N, C-alpha and C positions, 0 to 999 in steps of 0.2 A: 099929119099926125102919125106917129108910128104905132104899130100894133101893140097892144098891151098884153104881156105875158101872164101877169098876175094881177088881180085886183083884190084888195082887202078893204072891208068895210065894217068899222066898229068892232073889230076882233077884241074878244075878252076871254081870258083864261084864268079861272080861280081854282084854288086847292083848298082843302080843309086840313088844319093841323089842330086836332082837338077841337076847342070851341072857337078857334081863330080862323078867319078867311084870309088866304093869301091871294093876292091878285097879281099874277106874274106878267100878264098881258092886259093892258088897260085902255080899252077903247082906241085901238089903233087902226087908222085907215091910210092906205097908200096904194099907188100903182107902181108896178115894175115893168117897164117896156121891154118888148122882144129885142134881144141883142144888148141890153144894158148890162153894165157891171156895176153892182150895189155892194157896199160893205156896211155891215152894222157893227158899231162899236158901243162901248159902254162898261161900267164896272161889273164886277161879279154880282149876280143876282139882279141885274137890270132887266132881265127878260129876254136877252138876245136868243139863247138856244131855244127857249120855249117858243118864241115867235118863228124862228126858222123851221122849227119842226112842224108848225102848223102850216106855215107857207108850202112846206114840202110834202104836206098830206101824211106825215108820221104821227101827228097828234090831232085830236079834235079840238076846236075851240069850245068854251062854255056858251058863247053867244057870238053873234056877228055873222058876216057873210064873206066867203072866199070863193073866187073864181079863178080857174087856171086854164089857159088856152080857150077862153070864152065858154068854159063849162062850169056851171056852179057846183062846187064840192061840198060846201057847208052852207047852211042857212037858207035853204029854199024848201022848206016843208020837210018831207020825209028824208032823213040822212042817206046818204050812199051806203050800200053794203060794204063789208070788208073786202069782198071779192071785187066790187067796182073800184074801190080805192086802190087795191093792188094793181089792177090795170092801169090806172092813172100814174101811179109810182113807177111802175116798170116801163111805161111807154114814153113818158114826159120827163122823168127825172133821173139824174146821176147824182150820187151822194159820196161826199168825202168827209171823213171824220177825224178828230185828232188822234185817236187810236187807228192803226192801219187796218186791223181786222183781217190779216192775211192768215191763210191756213198753213201752218208750219210745214206740213207733209207734202204740200203741193208746190210745184215749181212756179216761177214767175209766169210763164205761159199758161199754165193750168189755173192759177189764180185769176189771171185777167180773163180767161175764157169761161170761168164759172157761172157768170150771169146767163150766158147762152145755153147752159144746161137746162134752165128752167124756162127761158124765153129767148127767142131770137126775132129782133125787130126786122121786118122785111127789108127796110132801107139801110140797115147796118152794113158797113164796110166790111167786105169778105177778106181784105188784106190786113190781117192783124199785125204782120211785120211792119206795115207802113206806120201803124199806131205806135208800135213799140219804138220804132226808129225816131218818130217825132218826139217821143218822150225821153230818148236817150237810154233806153234800157233793153234794146234789141240783142245786145251781146251777153245780156245776163239772163235771157229768157229760159235757160234750163238750170238756173241756180235756185236754190230754196231760199226762203226769206231770211233765214239765219245767216245766210252768207252775204247779205246785203247791208249797205249803209242805211241810216235813218232816211236820208233823202231819196235814195234809191226805192226803199219801201214805200214811201209816200207817192212816189212816181208810179209804182205798180198799182197802188190804190187809185190813182187818178186814172191809169189805163182802164182799170176794171170799171170805173165809173163811166167811161166814155165808150166801152166796147159796143153798146147798143145804140149809139149815136142820140143821147137824149137831147132835148130841147133846152133843158134848164139844168145847170150844175149848182148843187148846194155844197158849200164847203164850210164846216163847223170847226173852227180853230185847226185849220189844216197844218200849221206849223207849230202847234203848241208843244210838240215833243222834238223839235228840231233846233239846232244851233242857228245863230244868225245867218251864216253863209247859205246853209240849206234853206233857211226860210226865204232868203232872197231869190233863190233858185225857183222855189214853188211860187212866189209871187210873181216873177217873170213869166212862169209857165202859164198861170191863170189869166194874165193879161194878154198873152199870145193866143189863148184858146178863145178868149173874147174877141180879139181883134181879127185874127185870121180865119176862124171857124164860125164867127158870128154867134157864139155861144152865149146864152143868157147866163150870168155868173152871180150868185147870190153868196156872199162871204160874211161869216162872223169871226171876229178877231180881237184880241187884245193888243195886237201889234200895230201902232199907229203908222209905221213905214208901209206895212203891207195894206193897210186900209186906204192909203193915199194912191195905190195903183188903181183904184176903182174910179168909175165916172162919177159916182155919187156916194157920199158918206152920210149915214143916218145914225145919229147918237141916241141911244135909249137910256132912260133913267126911271127907275121905279115902274117899269113896265109901260112907259109912255115914250113917245117920240119927243126928244128934248130939243134937237136941232137937226 
């Protein structure tokens, strides 16, 4: 049996809007194995982003239990402090979002190295050029974000997410701002990272072709796993 990277049990997330209660994640249980590539699909409002934010420890569930790398994060008595959650986020996860969130006044290299300003994982690869080469942006390392294409900017965001060698990569609509050709590039890249680096990849996407690159597709509807 493969090692489990993330275990969720009866996760639920509710919001209040006036007198109405909105259930964004409704009693979801699942396991994601270490080294697995999973994609979440579903219509807008189905709970995809809320769920991935909980799985990535960016948001707290209203109830249920979550374990990451065999450590209970939510649902075991006293909740973890924000300091403890920060340690989990920076040591275990890399995050990629639809918006690139690059600092426009920093070069590609400076944007990629930014996470090491706050924390440097002891096992992280010292050879930044190797990472930039793998992602095809080494020759652009002294360029500013405004001098890059959308696909190149997303590759910089991927490099930044990988710089501290995370165990789990979370990608929330990483191709949402890209054309079809650039979307295929990012899809191929995520697949290669999963296959060659044994990286656990969790993807949220509206793109059915991108979703098909994963080992497993999970469809959400109304906050529940539909299929």
